[in-house]
Structures are given as structure tokens and as C-alpha cells.
C-alpha positions in Angstrom: -7.5 -1.8 -19.0 -8.6 -1.6 -15.4 -10.6 -4.4 -13.8 -13.4 -1.9 -13.4 -13.4 -1.5 -17.2 -13.4 -5.3 -17.7 -16.4 -5.7 -15.4 -18.2 -2.8 -17.2 -17.6 -4.5 -20.5 -19.5 -7.6 -19.3 -22.6 -5.7 -18.2 -21.7 -5.0 -14.6 -22.7 -1.7 -13.0 -19.4 -0.2 -12.0 -19.5 2.7 -9.6 -16.6 4.3 -7.7 -16.1 7.1 -5.2 -13.3 8.6 -3.2 -9.7 7.5 -3.5 -9.9 4.4 -5.7 -7.4 5.5 -8.4 -4.6 7.9 -7.4 -6.1 11.4 -7.9 -5.1 13.5 -10.8 -2.9 12.8 -13.8 -1.7 9.3 -13.0 -5.2 8.0 -13.5 -6.4 10.5 -16.1 -8.8 11.9 -13.5 -10.2 8.8 -11.7 -10.3 6.9 -15.1 -13.8 8.3 -15.7 -13.6 7.7 -19.4 -13.3 3.9 -19.1 -14.0 2.5 -15.6 -17.4 3.7 -14.5 -21.1 3.2 -15.4 -23.2 6.3 -16.3 -25.0 5.6 -13.0 -21.8 6.4 -11.1 -21.0 9.7 -12.9 -20.1 12.4 -12.1 -17.5 10.6 -10.1 -17.9 11.4 -6.4 -15.3 13.2 -4.3 -16.0 14.7 -0.9 -16.5 18.5 -1.2 -14.2 19.0 1.7 -11.4 16.7 0.4 -9.0 19.6 -0.4 -9.7 21.3 2.9 -8.9 18.3 5.0 -6.7 16.3 2.7 -2.9 16.0 2.1 -3.0 18.9 -0.4 -3.5 21.3 2.5 0.0 21.8 3.7 -0.7 24.7 5.9 -2.4 22.6 8.6 -1.2 20.5 11.5 -0.3 16.8 11.1 -3.3 15.7 13.3 -6.4 17.2 14.9 -9.7 16.2 16.4 -11.4 19.3 17.7 -14.9 20.0 16.3 -15.2 17.1 14.0 -18.1 14.7 13.5 -17.8 11.6 11.2 -19.6 13.2 8.2 -17.8 16.5 8.5 -14.7 14.8 7.2 -14.1 13.3 3.7 -14.4 9.6 4.7 -17.6 10.1 6.5 -19.1 11.8 3.5 -17.8 9.1 1.2 -19.5 6.5 3.4 -22.7 8.5 3.3 -22.5 8.5 -0.5 -21.9 4.8 -0.5 -25.0 4.2 1.5 -27.1 6.3 -0.9 -25.7 4.4 -3.9 -26.5 1.0 -2.3 -30.0 2.1 -1.6 -30.4 3.3 -5.2 -29.0 0.0 -6.5 -31.6 -1.9 -4.4 -34.3 0.3 -5.7 -33.2 -0.2 -9.3 -33.1 -4.0 -8.8 -36.6 -3.9 -7.5 -37.6 -2.1 -10.7 -36.1 -4.9 -12.9 -32.4 -4.0 -13.2 -30.8 -7.4 -12.6 -27.2 -6.4 -13.6 -24.7 -7.3 -10.9 -22.7 -4.5 -9.5 -19.1 -3.6 -8.6 -18.8 -0.9 -6.0 -15.4 0.7 -5.2 -15.4 2.8 -2.0 -12.1 4.6 -1.6 -11.4 5.9 1.9 -8.5 8.3 2.5 -7.6 7.6 6.1 -5.2 6.8 7.7 -3.4 9.0 5.1 -2.0 12.3 6.5 -3.2 14.6 8.0 -4.5 12.4 10.8 -7.8 14.1 11.2 -10.5 12.2 13.0 -13.3 12.9 15.5 -12.2 12.9 19.2 -14.2 9.8 20.0 -11.7 7.8 18.0 -8.7 9.3 19.8 -10.4 8.4 23.1 -10.3 4.7 22.2 -6.5 4.8 22.9 -4.4 5.3 26.0 -3.0 8.7 27.1 0.2 9.8 25.4 2.6 8.5 28.1 1.1 5.0 27.6 1.4 4.9 23.8 4.3 2.5 22.9 7.3 3.7 21.1 9.0 1.7 18.3 11.6 -0.8 19.5 13.9 0.0 16.6 14.1 3.8 16.3 17.3 3.8 14.2 18.1 2.6 10.7 19.3 -1.0 10.2 22.9 -1.8 10.8 24.8 -1.7 7.4 21.8 -0.2 5.6 22.9 1.3 2.2 22.2 5.1 2.2 20.0 4.8 -0.9 17.5 2.9 1.1 16.8 5.8 3.4 14.0 8.3 3.1 14.2 11.6 5.0 10.3 11.6 5.2 10.1 15.1 3.8 6.3 14.7 3.2 5.7 14.4 6.9 8.0 17.3 7.7 5.8 19.6 5.5 3.1 19.7 8.2 3.5 22.9 10.3 3.9 21.3 13.7 6.6 18.9 12.4 8.3 21.4 10.2 9.0 23.5 13.3 10.9 20.7 14.9 13.5 20.4 12.1 14.0 24.0 10.8 17.3 24.2 12.6 18.5 20.7 11.4 19.3 21.0 7.7 22.0 18.3 7.9 19.3 15.7 8.6 18.4 16.0 4.9 21.9 16.2 3.3 24.5 14.7 5.6 24.5 10.9 6.0 26.8 11.1 9.0 24.0 12.8 10.8 20.8 11.8 9.0 20.9 8.2 10.3 21.6 9.2 13.9 19.3 9.9 16.9 19.8 13.6 16.3 17.5 13.4 13.3 14.7 11.1 14.7 11.3 12.4 15.7 11.2 13.6 19.3 9.6 11.1 21.7 6.6 13.2 22.6 5.8 13.9 18.9 6.3 10.2 18.1 3.6 9.3 20.6 1.3 12.0 19.3 1.6 10.8 15.8 1.2 7.1 16.6 -2.0 7.8 18.6 -3.3 10.0 15.9 -2.6 7.3 13.3 -4.5 4.7 15.4 -7.4 7.1 15.7 -7.5 7.7 11.9 -7.5 3.9 11.3 -10.4 3.5 13.7 -12.3 6.3 12.1 -11.8 4.7 8.6 -12.7 1.3 10.1 -16.0 2.7 11.4 -16.9 4.0 7.9 -16.2 0.5 6.5 -18.5 -0.9 9.1 -21.3 1.4 8.1 -21.1 0.4 4.5 -21.1 -3.3 5.3 -24.0 -2.9 7.7 -26.0 -1.2 4.9 -25.0 -3.9 2.4 -26.4 -6.6 4.8 -29.5 -4.7 5.7 -30.4 -4.4 2.0 -30.1 -8.2 1.6 -26.8 -8.2 -0.3 -24.8 -9.8 2.4 -25.2 -13.4 1.2 -24.2 -12.9 -2.4 -21.6 -10.1 -2.4 -17.8 -10.6 -2.2 -16.0 -7.9 -0.2 -12.3 -7.1 -0.4 -10.6 -4.7 2.0 -7.2 -3.6 1.0 -4.7 -0.7 1.3 -2.2 0.4 -1.3 0.9 0.6 1.0 2.1 0.2 4.5 3.1 3.0 6.9 6.1 3.6 9.1 5.5 5.1 12.5 9.1 5.7 13.7 10.4 2.3 13.0 14.0 2.6 11.8 13.6 6.3 12.4 11.3 6.4 9.3 7.8 7.8 8.7 5.2 7.4 6.0 5.7 5.0 3.0 8.7 6.0 1.0 11.0 2.9 1.5 11.2 -0.8 0.7 11.1 -1.9 4.4 8.5 -4.4 5.6 6.4 -1.7 7.4 6.1 0.3 4.1 5.3 -2.6 1.8 3.2 -4.9 4.0 -0.5 -4.2 3.2 -3.9 -5.3 4.5 -5.7 -7.8 2.2 -9.0 -9.1 3.7 -11.4 -11.1 1.6 -15.0 -12.1 2.5 -16.7 -14.7 0.3 -20.2 -15.7 1.4 -20.5 -19.3 2.3 -16.8 -19.8 2.2 -15.2 -17.5 4.7 -18.2 -17.1 7.1 -16.4 -18.8 10.0 -13.2 -17.0 9.3 -9.8 -18.3 8.0 -6.3 -17.0 7.5 -3.2 -18.0 5.6 0.4 -17.3 5.8 0.8 -17.6 2.1 2.4 -14.7 0.2 -0.2 -12.7 -1.7 -0.1 -9.4 -3.6 -2.5 -6.7 -4.6 -2.3 -7.7 -8.3 -4.0 -10.9 -7.1 -7.2 -9.1 -6.3 -8.7 -9.0 -9.8 -8.1 -12.6 -10.8 -9.4 -13.6 -7.4 -12.6 -11.6 -7.8 -13.1 -12.9 -11.4 -12.7 -16.6 -10.4 -14.9 -16.2 -7.3 -17.6 -14.4 -9.2 -17.6 -16.9 -12.1 -16.1 -14.5 -14.6 -13.4 -15.8 -17.0 -10.0 -14.9 -15.6 -7.9 -13.1 -18.2 -4.8 -14.9 -19.5 -1.5 -14.5 -17.7 0.5 -11.6 -19.3 3.2 -12.6 -21.7 6.7 -11.3 -21.2 6.0 -8.4 -23.6 2.5 -7.2 -22.7 2.5 -3.4 -23.4 0.2 -3.8 -26.4 -2.2 -6.2 -24.8 -5.5 -4.8 -23.5 -6.3 -7.3 -20.8 -4.0 -9.7 -19.0 -3.0 -10.4 -15.4 0.2 -10.8 -13.5 -1.5 -11.9 -10.3 -2.8 -15.2 -9.2 -6.3 -15.9 -8.0 -6.3 -16.8 -4.3 -9.4 -18.9 -4.6 -7.5 -22.1 -4.1 -6.2 -20.8 -0.8 -9.8 -20.5 0.5 -10.1 -24.2 0.1 -6.6 -25.1 1.4 -5.0 -22.2 3.3 -1.7 -24.1 3.9 -1.2 -25.3 0.3 2.2 -24.4 -1.4 1.9 -21.0 -2.9 4.0 -18.1 -4.2 7.7 -18.2 -3.6 7.8 -14.4 -3.3 5.9 -11.1 -3.5 7.4 -8.1 -5.3 7.3 -4.3 -5.0 9.5 -1.4 -6.0 10.3 2.2 -5.0 12.5 4.8 -6.7 15.2 7.3 -5.8 15.2 10.2 -6.0 11.6 10.7 -5.3 11.6 14.1 -3.6 11.9 12.6 -0.1 15.1 10.7 -0.2 18.7 12.0 0.3 19.9 14.5 -2.3 23.1 12.6 -2.7 24.3 9.1 -2.0 27.8 8.6 -0.7 30.1 7.4 -3.5 27.8 8.7 -6.3 27.3 12.1 -7.9 24.5 14.2 -6.5 21.1 13.8 -8.1 20.4 16.5 -10.6 17.6 19.0 -10.0 14.3 17.4 -11.2 16.0 14.0 -11.7 13.4 11.5 -10.7 13.6 7.7 -10.7 17.3 7.5 -11.5 17.6 4.5 -9.2 15.0 1.8 -8.6 14.7 -0.3 -5.5 13.4 -3.7 -6.3 12.3 -5.8 -3.3 11.1 -9.3 -2.8 9.6 -10.9 0.3 9.8 -14.6 0.6 8.7 -16.7 3.6 12.2 -16.4 5.1 13.7 -13.2 3.7 13.3 -9.7 2.4 15.8 -9.0 -0.4 16.2 -5.6 -2.0 18.5 -4.4 -4.8 18.9 -0.7 -5.7 20.0 -0.4 -9.3 20.3 2.3 -11.9 17.1 2.8 -13.8 16.1 4.5 -17.1 12.9 6.4 -16.4 12.2 6.9 -20.1 12.6 3.3 -21.2 11.5 1.7 -17.9 14.6 -0.5 -18.0 16.8 -1.4 -15.0 20.6 -1.7 -15.2 21.2 -4.7 -12.9 25.0 -4.3 -13.4 25.0 -0.8 -11.7 24.2 -1.5 -8.1 23.7 1.2 -5.5 22.9 -1.0 -2.6 21.8 -4.5 -1.5 19.7 -5.4 1.5 18.9 -8.8 3.1 16.7 -9.1 6.2 15.9 -12.3 7.9 12.2 -13.2 8.6 12.5 -16.6 10.1 11.4 -17.0 13.7 14.3 -19.4 14.4 16.8 -16.6 13.9 15.4 -14.1 16.4 18.7 -12.3 16.9 18.7 -11.2 13.2 14.9 -11.0 12.7 14.1 -8.2 15.1 12.2 -6.0 12.7 14.8 -5.8 9.9 17.4 -4.3 12.1 20.5 -5.9 10.6 21.3 -5.9 6.9 22.8 -9.3 6.2 23.6 -8.9 2.5 27.4 -8.9 3.1 27.4 -11.8 5.5 29.9 -14.4 4.0 27.8 -17.3 5.2 24.8 -16.1 3.3 26.2 -15.4 -0.1 24.6 -18.5 -1.7 21.3 -17.2 -0.4 22.0 -13.7 -1.8 22.9 -15.3 -5.2 19.6 -17.3 -5.3 17.5 -14.3 -4.3 19.2 -12.0 -6.8 18.4 -14.4 -9.6 14.7 -14.7 -8.5 14.4 -10.9 -8.1 15.9 -10.2 -11.5 13.7 -12.7 -13.2 10.7 -11.2 -11.5 7.2 -12.4 -10.6 7.2 -15.3 -13.1 9.9 -17.0 -11.1 7.7 -17.1 -8.0 4.3 -18.2 -9.2 2.2 -20.8 -7.3 3.0 -24.4 -8.4 -0.2 -24.7 -10.4 1.0 -21.9 -12.6 4.3 -23.6 -13.5 3.2 -24.2 -17.0 2.6 -20.5 -17.6 6.1 -19.3 -16.5 7.5 -19.8 -20.0 4.7 -18.1 -22.0 
């Protein structure tokens, strides 16, 4: 049960638009059967989404000519959000006192990086756009950790750069070298285009917040701004999201709570996107569902995340010992074969799962065999292990996850501890005040 469904069940108006759920089959078509109020149906998608979205693989990876904000999907989604807010205000004036949940899903900075020219003009000329300081894979990186960023290469302008380099996809002796990195000029183009797309999306967020405040909702509406994954822009020679490196897994998570965060605050505590719903529930005075038991597949509502409300009162308090994410191989964009292992069969998806955990000091990742049907990992069949230092005191090793330290003899005790925590999962890393719930 989604948190939209939970809010709907307690008489909230729940209205969504744009990319909230992943489009298509994974969400059953935006979860329209369960998550949204009649007032929000039919579910809104921009009429030009397919024309300017990632499904149009015949276009270039970026462009700005002839675009205005509301000619592109995100501008149209913002326009729709403004109209919905105005209607909610009108309904409230006519006696509809139900609280509302509004989910506005913007697409950018997803590829292609289309945005009006004024957003490109915010950034320096190409020769002044910085390049990544770490353009090659980490030293001692296991091959299974690598993505050949095939999704990016599907755009016509990038595809043309690699048509004569088939070994970049299949030969690990070449794929990890400078021969297979994005050319410098194209790297600068894409980085500038990504920045422009971010600014375009940011402007749409601003429009929605301004409307919210102008209608008088600013003092009693909680706002969460989040993204579902990070994005690599040439770091480690990688592009897009298809890895377990920091740049692919580190996401924005901004929270505005009227009367609490008005002066601004920040925390270095580890938080996760699964923390959003319990946080919203507690802050809105809604009962927070119980923590999920170890076997939860037959339970309608439970949470694996932790409300961050205590951090708003005490940002430096002890918190989670780790945050978790995972990404599979093969996934259509990784190498077709991993040295020392048989080639992946045609259509064989999620044969290996990369489980990763970020602590305050380390990123630790294990790539293990995975049964897609049962959803079970075989922790005894290991394809690769990664350990990257994230402590400022070890600057020689920190440097943007450039050295895999998993085989360092002096760190084997650390590897053993992190392995146990990763295998046990999120329950082993809950905030201290959740200690009593670990054994449920």
C-alpha cells in the first residue's frame, strides 16, 4: 500500500501528476486504482511527454532551441499544479475542509537534457565548464560494478561517438580505459546541459511553492523535495545512474516544516527515501504505521524507514548507522560478461545483485548471486566486493571513491563488520530509539 493510499484512506485529498510512480507496468499505470482521489483523475501527464521524454530515442541528448518553459513537460506539469492548487483553494472556500496531499513529479534532469536557452545561459561557456577530477574507474574495482552507460549511448549524438568502439562494451581490458571515456568536449556539453535541466526543474518547483504561499497555504503545508537517484556526469568514466557509487546513490532530500525549519537547518545524519512517509505522518499528526516485521509480504501497511522528526529538534543526535540501496546485474547496461564467470544469458536479468551500504565513514558494496524469482540473495557466491573511505582524515583514500580498499589487509576487520551489517540489512542500522524494534 502506497503512502498516497494510506492518506486517502484517512480522508485526505490525494492528487498526483507527472512522474511520481515509475511510468507503466511497475506501478500499474501510476497506481490510479489505489492512490488518488476522484478529484485528481484522470491522472495528469504532459501531452508532450513522449515527444520530449526518454522514450524518444531518435533525438539528441540535449537541446535548447525554440523552447519556452511551458512547451516542455515540466513546465506543463507546473501549470497543472498551479491550477490544482487554485481549485483546492476554491473548494476549501466552499466548505471542503479535508487536508490535501499533492504529489508533483517533474522529469528533469532526466535525459534528454532539454531546457529553454535561458537556463543554459546561467552557466559558463563550454571551455569553462569543469571536468570530473576522476575520469577513470576506481583502482581495483570489480568488473561487475561497472556500467557501460548504454542508455546514454542511445542518443544519436553520443551513439555516433562510439559506433567504431565495440570493445568498450565487451572487453574489460579496454572498457575501463581512457579509450572508452566520453570525449572531453562532449563531457563539457553534457555537464552544462545537465546543470541547465536542473535549473529548469528548479524554476518549476519555485513556481509551485510561490503559488502555494500566495494562496495562504505556506504556513500549514509540509513540503518535501526529493529525487529517486543520483546521476554520474563522467566521474569514474560513468554516466547516468546504473551503479552503486556515491554519485549514483546520493539523492536530494529537503524538508520544509512551517514553524520548525523557517530559519533553515541541516544535518549530516544518514537518511533514506523510505524515511519520507513516516516523517510526513509524524509531522502531520497522523499515526505512523508499525515497523515492518522480518516477513512482511502479506502485510498491507508497515514501514522500514524512520521518521526524521527527531532530527529537526536535534540535528546532531545519534542516528542511523547506515543507509542501504541496491542495483542488479545484468540490467541491459552493464558488461555482457564478467571475467571469471560465464557470460550472462540473453534476457537474463538480475542474476547478480549489488547491495551497498553507506555509513558515516565508508561505502561498502557486495555483488552476490541473486534469484530473481524468489528475491533471495546467495551471500556465499560473491562476484565482487568494494570498500571506499569517506572520512576526511584519510584524504589520500577518500578522493571520490577512487581506490577500492576491500582487499587491504589492514582493513579486514572493518570489512568483516560491514559485511555482517550489510547482510543483516536495515534493521541492524536503525536509530538508537528504534533499538527495541530490531528484534520484532
